[in-house]
C-alpha positions in Angstrom: -2.0 27.1 -27.4 -4.3 24.1 -26.7 -1.3 21.8 -26.8 0.7 23.8 -24.2 -2.4 23.8 -21.9 -2.8 20.1 -22.3 0.9 19.5 -21.7 0.8 21.8 -18.7 -2.1 19.9 -17.2 -0.5 16.6 -17.9 2.7 17.7 -16.1 0.7 18.8 -13.1 -1.2 15.5 -12.9 2.0 13.4 -13.3 4.1 15.5 -10.8 1.3 15.6 -8.2 0.9 11.9 -8.5 4.6 11.3 -7.9 4.7 13.5 -4.9 1.5 12.2 -3.4 2.9 8.6 -3.2 4.6 9.3 0.1 1.4 10.2 1.8 -0.7 7.6 0.1 -2.2 4.9 2.4 -3.7 1.7 1.2 -7.2 0.8 2.2 -9.2 -2.3 1.7 -12.3 -2.6 -0.5 -14.1 -5.2 1.7 -17.8 -4.8 2.4 -19.0 -5.2 5.9 -22.2 -7.2 6.1 -25.2 -5.6 7.7 -26.8 -7.7 10.4 -30.6 -7.5 10.4 -32.3 -6.7 13.6 -33.9 -10.2 13.5 -33.4 -13.1 11.1 -36.6 -14.1 9.4 -35.4 -17.6 8.4 -32.5 -20.0 8.7 -31.6 -19.2 5.1 -31.3 -15.5 6.0 -29.0 -16.4 8.9 -26.9 -18.6 6.7 -26.6 -15.9 4.1 -25.4 -13.4 6.7 -22.9 -15.9 8.1 -21.6 -16.4 4.5 -21.2 -12.7 4.1 -19.3 -12.5 7.4 -17.0 -15.2 6.1 -16.4 -13.3 2.8 -15.7 -10.1 4.8 -13.3 -11.9 7.1 -11.4 -13.5 4.2 -11.2 -10.1 2.4 -9.8 -8.4 5.5 -7.3 -11.3 6.1 -6.2 -11.1 2.5 -5.7 -7.3 2.7 -3.7 -7.7 5.9 -1.5 -10.4 4.4 -0.8 -8.2 1.3 0.1 -5.3 3.6 2.4 -7.5 5.7 4.1 -8.7 2.5 4.5 -5.0 1.4 6.1 -4.2 4.8 8.6 -7.0 4.3 9.4 -5.8 0.8 9.9 -2.2 1.9 11.8 -3.3 5.0 14.2 -5.3 2.8 14.7 -2.3 0.5 15.4 -0.1 3.5 17.9 -2.5 4.9 19.7 -2.7 1.5 19.9 1.1 1.2 21.3 1.4 4.8 23.9 -1.3 4.0 24.8 0.4 0.8 25.3 3.7 2.6 27.3 2.1 5.4 29.6 0.3 2.9 30.1 3.5 1.1 31.0 5.5 4.2 33.1 2.7 5.8 35.0 1.6 2.8 34.9 3.9 -0.2 34.7 7.3 1.6 37.3 6.4 4.2 39.7 5.0 1.6 39.5 8.2 -0.5 40.1 10.4 2.5 43.3 8.6 3.3 44.7 9.2 -0.2 
Protein backbone atom coordinates (compact mmCIF):
# COMPACT_ATOMS: atom_id res chain seq x y z
CA UNK A 1 0.00 0.00 0.00
CA UNK A 2 2.72 2.49 0.98
CA UNK A 3 4.74 1.58 -2.08
CA UNK A 4 1.82 2.25 -4.43
CA UNK A 5 1.16 5.63 -2.77
CA UNK A 6 4.83 6.58 -3.06
CA UNK A 7 4.95 5.48 -6.70
CA UNK A 8 1.75 7.40 -7.40
CA UNK A 9 3.14 10.56 -5.86
CA UNK A 10 6.41 10.11 -7.72
CA UNK A 11 4.48 9.75 -10.99
CA UNK A 12 2.55 12.95 -10.30
CA UNK A 13 5.72 14.90 -9.54
CA UNK A 14 7.54 13.64 -12.62
CA UNK A 15 4.59 14.11 -14.97
CA UNK A 16 3.79 17.59 -13.69
CA UNK A 17 7.43 18.59 -14.00
CA UNK A 18 7.52 17.47 -17.63
CA UNK A 19 4.33 19.35 -18.51
CA UNK A 20 5.31 22.49 -16.64
CA UNK A 21 8.45 22.97 -18.72
CA UNK A 22 6.51 24.67 -21.50
CA UNK A 23 5.35 27.46 -19.19
CA UNK A 24 8.55 27.75 -17.21
CA UNK A 25 10.34 31.09 -17.47
CA UNK A 26 13.89 31.69 -16.38
CA UNK A 27 14.59 34.47 -13.93
CA UNK A 28 17.81 35.87 -12.67
CA UNK A 29 19.10 35.55 -9.15
CA UNK A 30 20.82 38.94 -9.09
CA UNK A 31 20.49 41.14 -6.04
CA UNK A 32 19.74 44.81 -6.59
CA UNK A 33 21.77 47.01 -4.23
CA UNK A 34 19.90 49.33 -1.93
CA UNK A 35 21.05 52.92 -2.16
CA UNK A 36 21.17 54.67 1.20
CA UNK A 37 19.43 58.02 1.52
CA UNK A 38 22.82 59.60 2.21
CA UNK A 39 26.33 58.17 2.12
CA UNK A 40 28.12 58.56 5.43
CA UNK A 41 31.61 58.08 4.00
CA UNK A 42 33.54 57.61 0.79
CA UNK A 43 34.00 53.97 1.73
CA UNK A 44 30.21 53.51 1.88
CA UNK A 45 29.84 55.17 -1.55
CA UNK A 46 32.58 52.93 -2.97
CA UNK A 47 30.92 49.83 -1.55
CA UNK A 48 27.61 50.83 -3.11
CA UNK A 49 29.30 51.41 -6.48
CA UNK A 50 30.92 47.97 -6.22
CA UNK A 51 27.52 46.42 -5.51
CA UNK A 52 26.10 48.23 -8.56
CA UNK A 53 28.91 46.74 -10.68
CA UNK A 54 28.21 43.25 -9.34
CA UNK A 55 24.48 43.68 -10.06
CA UNK A 56 25.15 44.96 -13.60
CA UNK A 57 27.55 42.07 -14.32
CA UNK A 58 25.03 39.56 -13.00
CA UNK A 59 22.25 40.97 -15.20
CA UNK A 60 24.56 41.08 -18.24
CA UNK A 61 25.55 37.44 -17.67
CA UNK A 62 21.90 36.39 -17.34
CA UNK A 63 20.98 38.24 -20.53
CA UNK A 64 23.89 36.65 -22.37
CA UNK A 65 22.86 33.16 -21.20
CA UNK A 66 19.27 33.79 -22.32
CA UNK A 67 20.44 35.06 -25.72
CA UNK A 68 22.53 31.90 -26.13
CA UNK A 69 19.49 29.80 -25.22
CA UNK A 70 17.44 31.68 -27.83
CA UNK A 71 20.02 30.86 -30.48
CA UNK A 72 20.08 27.20 -29.44
CA UNK A 73 16.29 26.91 -29.51
CA UNK A 74 16.08 28.84 -32.77
CA UNK A 75 18.54 26.41 -34.35
CA UNK A 76 16.51 23.44 -33.14
CA UNK A 77 13.36 25.07 -34.50
CA UNK A 78 14.96 25.65 -37.91
CA UNK A 79 16.20 22.04 -38.05
CA UNK A 80 12.74 20.68 -37.21
CA UNK A 81 11.11 22.86 -39.88
CA UNK A 82 13.71 21.80 -42.46
CA UNK A 83 13.18 18.15 -41.55
CA UNK A 84 9.41 18.50 -41.98
CA UNK A 85 9.76 20.35 -45.27
CA UNK A 86 12.18 17.72 -46.62
CA UNK A 87 9.75 14.99 -45.60
CA UNK A 88 6.79 16.68 -47.27
CA UNK A 89 8.65 17.77 -50.40
CA UNK A 90 10.62 14.60 -51.06
CA UNK A 91 9.49 11.53 -49.15
CA UNK A 92 5.76 12.21 -48.98
CA UNK A 93 5.44 13.42 -52.56
CA UNK A 94 7.46 10.47 -53.90
CA UNK A 95 5.31 7.95 -52.05
CA UNK A 96 2.11 9.55 -53.35
CA UNK A 97 3.28 9.13 -56.93
CA UNK A 98 3.84 5.38 -56.52
